[in-house]
N, C-alpha and C positions, 0 to 999 in steps of 0.2 A: 396460541397465537399463530395465525397463518404466515407463511413465508413472505408475503408481500410487505409485512411490517418489519421484517427482520433486515438487518444490514447485511448486504452481500459483500463478503470479504474474500479477496484473493490473497493467499500467502505464497510467496515465491522464494524458495531457498534450496540450495543444493545440499545443505547439511540436514540429512533426514531426521536426526535426533532433535535438532533445534526446531525444525519445521513441525514435527509432531508435538513437541512440548508447547510451542506457540499455539497450535490448533487447540490443544486440550485446555490451555489457559483461557483462550477466547470463548470456547464453548461453555466453560465453567462459569465465566464472569459476565457473559453478555448474551444478547439476543442476536446471534449471527448465523448466517448461512455461509459456510466456509468451503472454498475450493482450494486445494493445495497443489502446487506445481514444483517439480525439481529443477525445471529449466525455464528460461525466459521464453523460449520457443513454444513450450506447452501452454504457458500463460497467454501468449499472443493468439494462439489457436482458439482460445475460449473467450476472447474479449467481447464477442457477440452476446455472451451471457450478461453483459452490462454490470460489472461489479460497481458497488458504491464506493469502494476504497480498495487500494492495493498496497500491501506491504511487500517490498521488493529488496532482495539481497543485492549488494553492490557487486560482489564477485559471484559469478554463477558457473565457474569452470571446474568445480570439484569432481563432477561426474564425467563430463566431456570437456576436454581441453579446448575444443573448437567451438564450444557453446558461446552464444552471444552473452555479453556481460550485462550487469544491471543498468548501466547508463544507456546502452544500445536498446535494451528492452524498454526502458523509460521513454526513450525517443519514439519508439513505435507506438507505445500506449498513448502518448500525447498526440501523435498523428491520428490515431484511431478516434480518440475523444480527448480533447484538450482539457475538458472539465473534470476528468477522473482524478481525484486526489491520490497521489502516490507518496508513500513514506518509505524512504530508503533506509536500509539496515546495513551496517558494516561492522566487522570486527576491528576495523582500523579507527583509531581515535585521532584522525588527522584533519586539520582544518581545510587543507586543499581538497580532500575527498568530499567533505561537506559542501564546500563552495562549488565544486563541480556538479554535485547533485542539485543544488539550488539553481545553478546556471541552466541546468537542463529541465527546470520547472518542477522539481520535486516539491511536495508540500512541506516536508520536513526530513530530518536526518537523525537517526538514532544509532548509537553505538551499542553493539551486542554486549550485554552485561546482565548481572542479576536484577538490575532495575529496568531493563529494556521493556518488559511487558507493561509495567506501570506507566512508563513514558508513552508507550504506544497507545494505551487506553486514554490517557489525557489528550493526546494529539487527535485521536478519533473523536473524542467529545468536542474538541475545539473545531474540527472540520464541520461537524454537523451543527454546532452552534452558529458558526460563520455562515453556513449555507442557509439556515433558517432566517438569520438576520438579512441576508441578501434577498431571499424571497419576499420577506416583509417589506423591505425597502423598495423592491421592484413593484410590489402591489401598491404601495403608497404613491410612488412616482407615476404609475399609470393612471392614477386618479387626480393628478394635479392639472 
């Protein structure tokens, strides 16, 4: 299968071990072209590669204390392309963190845990199911 048919996925996390395990899981379980980034800044530099979906860590200051955080990165992504679905990841299971992410137009919020990958897979399926329905709806509406 050529790369055009694969989902272009950006993974952004300053936890190198978590980032690598997530990348391995996605490569093993799906048809993805994956780019990984340790900082929001590096992700932002590559937005011109037009990712289909971005999984973004909430805290991104593990390597560089002055690095922009996930919310700031999310805001830049949404300014660059408001349509890009972004799933936020955090080790914090706090409702206010989730609300903040949703307020900044994240598609969803996932707590880092042993079930995180399964949740992420389901959310990605939902994103593409939703986008397909939207395209079909627009196609029908344009013919009315």
